[in-house]
N, C-alpha and C positions, 0 to 999 in steps of 0.2 A: 927448553923442552916444556914449558909451562904452556907457550903460545899452541905449539905442535897437539898436545894432548887438549887445550880448550876447543882447537880446530876440529879436531876428531869428535869430540863431545857435541859440536854445534854441529855437525854432519849428521851425527845419530839421531839429532834432535830434529835436524830436518827432514829425515829419513823419517822419523816417528811422525811427526805432523803431516807429511804426506800421506802417510800411512792412514792414518787415524781421519784425514779429511777424504779419502777412497774407501775408509768402510762406511763415514758418514753418511757421502754419497749413495751407496749400495742399500744402507737403510733406507734413506729417505724415498729411494725408488721402489725399494719392496713395500715400505709405507703406504705409499701411494698404489702400488699394486692392489695389496689388500683392500685399502679404502675402497677402490674403484669397484672390486667384487662383491665386498659389502654392500654397496650401493646398489649393485645388481640385483643381488639378492632381496636386498629389502623392496626394490621395485617388483620384484617376479613374486614377491609375498603379496604387498599390496594388491598386485592384478589378481592373484587370485584368490585373496579378502575381499576383493569387488566383484569377482565372480559369483562367488560362494553367495554373497549375499543379495546380487543380482537372480539366482537360481531359488534362493531362499523367498524370497520376493511374489517369483513366480507361482512357486509352490503354494505360498498364502492363497494366492487369487485365484489358482484352480480351487482348493481347498475354498474359500469362500463361495466361487460360484456353485461347487457344489454342495454347499452346506446344506440346502433345503432337500436333499435327498429322500432322507427317511419322512419328511413331513409330506412329499409329491407321493411318496410308494404309500403311504397309509391313506392320502385321497385316493389315490388311483383303487386300493383295496377298498375302500367304503364306496368308491363308485361302480366299481365291479359288484359289488354286495348288492347295490339297487340296484343295476340294469338287469344283472344276471344273477336273481336271487336263489335258485336252486341248483347251480351246478358245486360240487365239491371240485375239492383243490386239485386234482389230477385233469380234471377234466378242464378246469379254470386254465391251466398251466399250457395245454395244448392249445388253449384259444387265443391266448393273451395278444398273440401279434395281429389275430384277424380282430377281434374286439379292440384292440388300441387303435387300430387306423378306422375301425367305425366309432370310436369314441370322439378321435379328431374331428371327424366330418361333421360330429354334430355339433 
């Protein structure tokens, strides 16, 4: 009888090992899928980061190109006051476009 009992225990252990191996394979497959998902997510975040850096660089470049705006505005006001000394602000605003063209021509 002990042989039959040992044979049943051995069969039970073999089924348990098969079940554990199946679980292990399933867990490995899930881990691989999770790894791929995380890699894709990391790649997407990297792409977004690079895009944000590119946009920031473009914005900095635009800002750098426009940094002299106040100086140009001040210089233009000085040139207007020298070129057209008697005009007040309202008249000056109305003729800005025409005067700007005249200044450029000179």
